[in-house]
Biopython code that builds the backbone (N, CA, C, O; Angstrom):
import numpy as np
from Bio.PDB.StructureBuilder import StructureBuilder

atoms = [
    (1, "UNK", "N", (394.977, 114.522, 179.569)),
    (1, "UNK", "CA", (395.528, 113.815, 180.686)),
    (1, "UNK", "C", (395.917, 112.426, 180.209)),
    (1, "UNK", "O", (395.162, 111.754, 179.505)),
    (2, "UNK", "N", (397.091, 112.020, 180.600)),
    (2, "UNK", "CA", (397.627, 110.748, 180.139)),
    (2, "UNK", "C", (398.004, 109.900, 181.344)),
    (2, "UNK", "O", (398.586, 110.399, 182.307)),
    (3, "UNK", "N", (397.667, 108.607, 181.284)),
    (3, "UNK", "CA", (398.053, 107.653, 182.326)),
    (3, "UNK", "C", (399.207, 106.826, 181.797)),
    (3, "UNK", "O", (399.116, 106.263, 180.706)),
    (4, "UNK", "N", (400.282, 106.743, 182.547)),
    (4, "UNK", "CA", (401.408, 105.915, 182.151)),
    (4, "UNK", "C", (402.418, 105.812, 183.274)),
    (4, "UNK", "O", (402.629, 106.769, 184.019)),
    (5, "UNK", "N", (403.035, 104.664, 183.397)),
    (5, "UNK", "CA", (404.050, 104.425, 184.426)),
    (5, "UNK", "C", (403.549, 104.725, 185.832)),
    (5, "UNK", "O", (404.309, 105.203, 186.675)),
    (6, "UNK", "N", (402.270, 104.446, 186.091)),
    (6, "UNK", "CA", (401.718, 104.622, 187.428)),
    (6, "UNK", "C", (401.420, 106.048, 187.826)),
    (6, "UNK", "O", (401.233, 106.331, 189.010)),
    (7, "UNK", "N", (401.372, 106.951, 186.866)),
    (7, "UNK", "CA", (401.118, 108.350, 187.188)),
    (7, "UNK", "C", (400.246, 108.997, 186.111)),
    (7, "UNK", "O", (400.365, 108.682, 184.927)),
    (8, "UNK", "N", (399.376, 109.897, 186.538)),
    (8, "UNK", "CA", (398.594, 110.715, 185.617)),
    (8, "UNK", "C", (399.393, 111.984, 185.323)),
    (8, "UNK", "O", (400.005, 112.557, 186.224)),
    (9, "UNK", "N", (399.387, 112.415, 184.082)),
    (9, "UNK", "CA", (400.103, 113.622, 183.679)),
    (9, "UNK", "C", (399.160, 114.530, 182.903)),
    (9, "UNK", "O", (398.455, 114.073, 182.003)),
    (10, "UNK", "N", (399.145, 115.800, 183.243)),
    (10, "UNK", "CA", (398.333, 116.791, 182.537)),
    (10, "UNK", "C", (399.266, 117.843, 181.948)),
    (10, "UNK", "O", (400.161, 118.348, 182.626)),
    (11, "UNK", "N", (399.041, 118.164, 180.676)),
    (11, "UNK", "CA", (399.803, 119.212, 179.996)),
    (11, "UNK", "C", (398.841, 120.187, 179.358)),
    (11, "UNK", "O", (397.814, 119.786, 178.810)),
    (12, "UNK", "N", (399.165, 121.458, 179.424)),
    (12, "UNK", "CA", (398.335, 122.450, 178.745)),
    (12, "UNK", "C", (398.768, 122.537, 177.292)),
    (12, "UNK", "O", (399.945, 122.374, 176.971)),
    (13, "UNK", "N", (397.808, 122.794, 176.424)),
    (13, "UNK", "CA", (398.131, 122.944, 175.009)),
    (13, "UNK", "C", (398.049, 124.404, 174.589)),
    (13, "UNK", "O", (397.848, 124.713, 173.415)),
    (14, "UNK", "N", (398.207, 125.295, 175.557)),
    (14, "UNK", "CA", (398.179, 126.719, 175.255)),
    (14, "UNK", "C", (399.499, 127.363, 175.674)),
    (14, "UNK", "O", (400.488, 126.671, 175.918)),
    (15, "UNK", "N", (399.504, 128.657, 175.753)),
    (15, "UNK", "CA", (400.740, 129.391, 176.041)),
    (15, "UNK", "C", (401.234, 129.282, 177.479)),
    (15, "UNK", "O", (402.322, 129.769, 177.787)),
    (16, "UNK", "N", (400.460, 128.653, 178.371)),
    (16, "UNK", "CA", (400.902, 128.522, 179.759)),
    (16, "UNK", "C", (402.016, 127.504, 179.930)),
    (16, "UNK", "O", (402.915, 127.712, 180.745)),
    (17, "UNK", "N", (401.980, 126.413, 179.183)),
    (17, "UNK", "CA", (403.021, 125.395, 179.275)),
    (17, "UNK", "C", (403.033, 124.635, 180.588)),
    (17, "UNK", "O", (404.090, 124.197, 181.041)),
    (18, "UNK", "N", (401.872, 124.473, 181.201)),
    (18, "UNK", "CA", (401.777, 123.766, 182.484)),
    (18, "UNK", "C", (401.920, 122.264, 182.269)),
    (18, "UNK", "O", (401.349, 121.706, 181.332)),
    (19, "UNK", "N", (402.682, 121.616, 183.140)),
    (19, "UNK", "CA", (402.772, 120.159, 183.196)),
    (19, "UNK", "C", (402.642, 119.778, 184.669)),
    (19, "UNK", "O", (403.433, 120.214, 185.505)),
    (20, "UNK", "N", (401.623, 118.951, 184.979)),
    (20, "UNK", "CA", (401.388, 118.510, 186.352)),
    (20, "UNK", "C", (401.269, 117.000, 186.378)),
    (20, "UNK", "O", (400.841, 116.387, 185.399)),
    (21, "UNK", "N", (401.648, 116.394, 187.501)),
    (21, "UNK", "CA", (401.549, 114.939, 187.658)),
    (21, "UNK", "C", (400.927, 114.600, 189.003)),
    (21, "UNK", "O", (401.023, 115.364, 189.964)),
    (22, "UNK", "N", (400.280, 113.424, 189.049)),
    (22, "UNK", "CA", (399.740, 112.904, 190.299)),
    (22, "UNK", "C", (399.466, 111.419, 190.134)),
    (22, "UNK", "O", (399.213, 110.951, 189.024)),
    (23, "UNK", "N", (399.516, 110.686, 191.221)),
    (23, "UNK", "CA", (399.195, 109.263, 191.158)),
    (23, "UNK", "C", (397.687, 109.029, 191.165)),
    (23, "UNK", "O", (397.232, 107.918, 190.894)),
    (24, "UNK", "N", (396.908, 110.068, 191.473)),
    (24, "UNK", "CA", (395.455, 109.977, 191.516)),
    (24, "UNK", "C", (394.830, 110.898, 190.470)),
    (24, "UNK", "O", (395.204, 112.066, 190.362)),
    (25, "UNK", "N", (393.878, 110.368, 189.699)),
    (25, "UNK", "CA", (393.181, 111.159, 188.684)),
    (25, "UNK", "C", (392.450, 112.339, 189.324)),
    (25, "UNK", "O", (392.563, 113.468, 188.849)),
    (26, "UNK", "N", (391.703, 112.082, 190.399)),
    (26, "UNK", "CA", (390.943, 113.147, 191.059)),
    (26, "UNK", "C", (391.847, 114.231, 191.631)),
    (26, "UNK", "O", (391.518, 115.415, 191.563)),
    (27, "UNK", "N", (392.982, 113.831, 192.194)),
    (27, "UNK", "CA", (393.930, 114.818, 192.722)),
    (27, "UNK", "C", (394.504, 115.663, 191.598)),
    (27, "UNK", "O", (394.701, 116.867, 191.760)),
    (28, "UNK", "N", (394.771, 115.041, 190.467)),
    (28, "UNK", "CA", (395.296, 115.790, 189.325)),
    (28, "UNK", "C", (394.284, 116.813, 188.820)),
    (28, "UNK", "O", (394.656, 117.940, 188.493)),
    (29, "UNK", "N", (393.016, 116.435, 188.754)),
    (29, "UNK", "CA", (391.963, 117.380, 188.354)),
    (29, "UNK", "C", (391.978, 118.601, 189.274)),
    (29, "UNK", "O", (391.924, 119.737, 188.804)),
    (30, "UNK", "N", (392.051, 118.365, 190.574)),
    (30, "UNK", "CA", (392.071, 119.471, 191.535)),
    (30, "UNK", "C", (393.318, 120.330, 191.380)),
    (30, "UNK", "O", (393.248, 121.552, 191.504)),
    (31, "UNK", "N", (394.456, 119.702, 191.111)),
    (31, "UNK", "CA", (395.691, 120.467, 190.908)),
    (31, "UNK", "C", (395.566, 121.380, 189.682)),
    (31, "UNK", "O", (395.996, 122.533, 189.707)),
    (32, "UNK", "N", (394.969, 120.843, 188.609)),
    (32, "UNK", "CA", (394.768, 121.639, 187.400)),
    (32, "UNK", "C", (393.820, 122.800, 187.689)),
    (32, "UNK", "O", (394.074, 123.932, 187.276)),
    (33, "UNK", "N", (392.737, 122.521, 188.393)),
    (33, "UNK", "CA", (391.752, 123.571, 188.717)),
    (33, "UNK", "C", (392.355, 124.683, 189.567)),
    (33, "UNK", "O", (391.892, 125.823, 189.511)),
    (34, "UNK", "N", (393.365, 124.370, 190.340)),
    (34, "UNK", "CA", (394.037, 125.388, 191.148)),
    (34, "UNK", "C", (395.126, 126.100, 190.348)),
    (34, "UNK", "O", (395.226, 127.327, 190.383)),
    (35, "UNK", "N", (395.936, 125.330, 189.629)),
    (35, "UNK", "CA", (397.111, 125.891, 188.951)),
    (35, "UNK", "C", (396.762, 126.785, 187.767)),
    (35, "UNK", "O", (397.389, 127.829, 187.586)),
    (36, "UNK", "N", (395.783, 126.403, 186.963)),
    (36, "UNK", "CA", (395.487, 127.170, 185.746)),
    (36, "UNK", "C", (395.044, 128.605, 186.070)),
    (36, "UNK", "O", (395.612, 129.544, 185.513)),
    (37, "UNK", "N", (394.059, 128.808, 186.944)),
    (37, "UNK", "CA", (393.700, 130.195, 187.274)),
    (37, "UNK", "C", (394.856, 130.984, 187.891)),
    (37, "UNK", "O", (395.021, 132.171, 187.608)),
    (38, "UNK", "N", (395.655, 130.324, 188.734)),
    (38, "UNK", "CA", (396.809, 131.011, 189.320)),
    (38, "UNK", "C", (397.797, 131.448, 188.247)),
    (38, "UNK", "O", (398.321, 132.561, 188.299)),
    (39, "UNK", "N", (398.054, 130.576, 187.272)),
    (39, "UNK", "CA", (398.994, 130.916, 186.201)),
    (39, "UNK", "C", (398.474, 132.053, 185.328)),
    (39, "UNK", "O", (399.244, 132.925, 184.926)),
    (40, "UNK", "N", (397.183, 132.052, 185.035)),
    (40, "UNK", "CA", (396.606, 133.152, 184.250)),
    (40, "UNK", "C", (396.727, 134.474, 184.992)),
    (40, "UNK", "O", (397.018, 135.508, 184.390)),
    (41, "UNK", "N", (396.503, 134.436, 186.300)),
    (41, "UNK", "CA", (396.614, 135.661, 187.076)),
    (41, "UNK", "C", (398.072, 136.130, 187.161)),
    (41, "UNK", "O", (398.356, 137.311, 186.959)),
    (42, "UNK", "N", (398.990, 135.211, 187.459)),
    (42, "UNK", "CA", (400.399, 135.588, 187.601)),
    (42, "UNK", "C", (401.025, 136.051, 186.282)),
    (42, "UNK", "O", (401.771, 137.030, 186.257)),
    (43, "UNK", "N", (400.720, 135.345, 185.186)),
    (43, "UNK", "CA", (401.353, 135.663, 183.906)),
    (43, "UNK", "C", (400.688, 136.781, 183.129)),
    (43, "UNK", "O", (401.355, 137.524, 182.409)),
    (44, "UNK", "N", (399.352, 136.908, 183.273)),
    (44, "UNK", "CA", (398.628, 137.849, 182.423)),
    (44, "UNK", "C", (397.759, 138.834, 183.198)),
    (44, "UNK", "O", (397.150, 139.720, 182.600)),
    (45, "UNK", "N", (397.695, 138.690, 184.519)),
    (45, "UNK", "CA", (396.854, 139.566, 185.323)),
    (45, "UNK", "C", (395.366, 139.293, 185.136)),
    (45, "UNK", "O", (394.530, 140.107, 185.527)),
    (46, "UNK", "N", (395.036, 138.151, 184.541)),
    (46, "UNK", "CA", (393.643, 137.808, 184.241)),
    (46, "UNK", "C", (393.006, 137.113, 185.432)),
    (46, "UNK", "O", (393.537, 136.128, 185.945)),
    (47, "UNK", "N", (391.856, 137.634, 185.873)),
    (47, "UNK", "CA", (391.157, 137.039, 187.016)),
    (47, "UNK", "C", (389.719, 136.671, 186.672)),
    (47, "UNK", "O", (388.917, 136.410, 187.569)),
    (48, "UNK", "N", (389.385, 136.646, 185.384)),
    (48, "UNK", "CA", (388.022, 136.314, 184.961)),
    (48, "UNK", "C", (387.792, 134.818, 184.887)),
    (48, "UNK", "O", (388.570, 134.016, 185.404)),
    (49, "UNK", "N", (386.701, 134.469, 184.232)),
    (49, "UNK", "CA", (386.300, 133.069, 184.084)),
    (49, "UNK", "C", (387.217, 132.342, 183.104)),
    (49, "UNK", "O", (387.575, 132.877, 182.055)),
    (50, "UNK", "N", (387.590, 131.118, 183.461)),
    (50, "UNK", "CA", (388.458, 130.293, 182.619)),
    (50, "UNK", "C", (387.748, 128.976, 182.356)),
    (50, "UNK", "O", (387.238, 128.342, 183.280)),
    (51, "UNK", "N", (387.714, 128.569, 181.098)),
    (51, "UNK", "CA", (387.104, 127.291, 180.724)),
    (51, "UNK", "C", (388.218, 126.285, 180.473)),
    (51, "UNK", "O", (389.122, 126.541, 179.677)),
    (52, "UNK", "N", (388.156, 125.148, 181.147)),
    (52, "UNK", "CA", (389.167, 124.105, 181.013)),
    (52, "UNK", "C", (388.504, 122.860, 180.440)),
    (52, "UNK", "O", (387.468, 122.416, 180.937)),
    (53, "UNK", "N", (389.101, 122.302, 179.398)),
    (53, "UNK", "CA", (388.617, 121.057, 178.820)),
    (53, "UNK", "C", (389.586, 119.955, 179.193)),
    (53, "UNK", "O", (390.792, 120.078, 178.975)),
    (54, "UNK", "N", (389.057, 118.870, 179.760)),
    (54, "UNK", "CA", (389.875, 117.728, 180.139)),
    (54, "UNK", "C", (389.688, 116.621, 179.103)),
    (54, "UNK", "O", (388.565, 116.183, 178.856)),
    (55, "UNK", "N", (390.782, 116.171, 178.500)),
    (55, "UNK", "CA", (390.772, 115.045, 177.582)),
    (55, "UNK", "C", (391.677, 113.984, 178.179)),
    (55, "UNK", "O", (392.821, 114.265, 178.537)),
    (56, "UNK", "N", (391.169, 112.768, 178.288)),
    (56, "UNK", "CA", (391.915, 111.702, 178.947)),
    (56, "UNK", "C", (392.371, 110.652, 177.946)),
    (56, "UNK", "O", (391.601, 110.227, 177.085)),
    (57, "UNK", "N", (393.637, 110.234, 178.065)),
    (57, "UNK", "CA", (394.207, 109.178, 177.234)),
    (57, "UNK", "C", (394.848, 108.165, 178.172)),
    (57, "UNK", "O", (395.572, 108.529, 179.098)),
    (58, "UNK", "N", (394.574, 106.902, 177.923)),
    (58, "UNK", "CA", (395.239, 105.855, 178.705)),
    (58, "UNK", "C", (395.968, 104.949, 177.734)),
    (58, "UNK", "O", (395.392, 104.488, 176.749)),
    (59, "UNK", "N", (397.229, 104.696, 178.013)),
    (59, "UNK", "CA", (398.043, 103.816, 177.184)),
    (59, "UNK", "C", (398.505, 102.645, 178.034)),
    (59, "UNK", "O", (399.058, 102.825, 179.119)),
    (60, "UNK", "N", (398.268, 101.431, 177.518)),
    (60, "UNK", "CA", (398.727, 100.218, 178.190)),
    (60, "UNK", "C", (399.659, 99.472, 177.243)),
    (60, "UNK", "O", (399.478, 99.502, 176.026)),
    (61, "UNK", "N", (400.637, 98.819, 177.802)),
    (61, "UNK", "CA", (401.541, 97.969, 177.015)),
    (61, "UNK", "C", (401.229, 96.540, 177.386)),
    (61, "UNK", "O", (401.276, 96.165, 178.558)),
    (62, "UNK", "N", (400.909, 95.743, 176.380)),
    (62, "UNK", "CA", (400.551, 94.346, 176.606)),
    (62, "UNK", "C", (401.399, 93.454, 175.735)),
    (62, "UNK", "O", (401.881, 93.861, 174.678)),
    (63, "UNK", "N", (401.573, 92.245, 176.189)),
    (63, "UNK", "CA", (402.334, 91.261, 175.453)),
    (63, "UNK", "C", (401.364, 90.351, 174.705)),
    (63, "UNK", "O", (400.375, 89.892, 175.276)),
    (64, "UNK", "N", (401.641, 90.092, 173.449)),
    (64, "UNK", "CA", (400.803, 89.200, 172.654)),
    (64, "UNK", "C", (400.937, 87.782, 173.182)),
    (64, "UNK", "O", (402.026, 87.340, 173.547)),
    (65, "UNK", "N", (399.829, 87.086, 173.217)),
    (65, "UNK", "CA", (399.823, 85.690, 173.658)),
    (65, "UNK", "C", (399.991, 84.799, 172.438)),
    (65, "UNK", "O", (399.261, 84.943, 171.458)),
    (66, "UNK", "N", (400.947, 83.882, 172.493)),
    (66, "UNK", "CA", (401.190, 83.012, 171.334)),
    (66, "UNK", "C", (400.698, 81.605, 171.583)),
    (66, "UNK", "O", (400.823, 80.744, 170.712)),
]
sb = StructureBuilder()
sb.init_structure("model")
sb.init_model(0)
sb.init_chain("A")
sb.init_seg("    ")
for serial, (resi, resn, name, xyz) in enumerate(atoms, 1):
    if name == "N":
        sb.init_residue(resn, " ", resi, " ")
    sb.init_atom(name, np.array(xyz, "f"), 0.0, 1.0, " ", f" {name:<3s}", serial, name[0])
structure = sb.get_structure()
């Protein structure tokens, strides 16, 4: 999960290719928890247990003080 330009973005690093965005970190977590199982079921017919790992990155741009 990456924070930038006022929005959180989540991308899957597997064959699903999911990209989700939200202005709230907690809302994005919930969107991922809903979307990933749905995508596994729709694309592969899989309805079993799914393990999701969340990795967070925050990037800020700052100006050097002279």
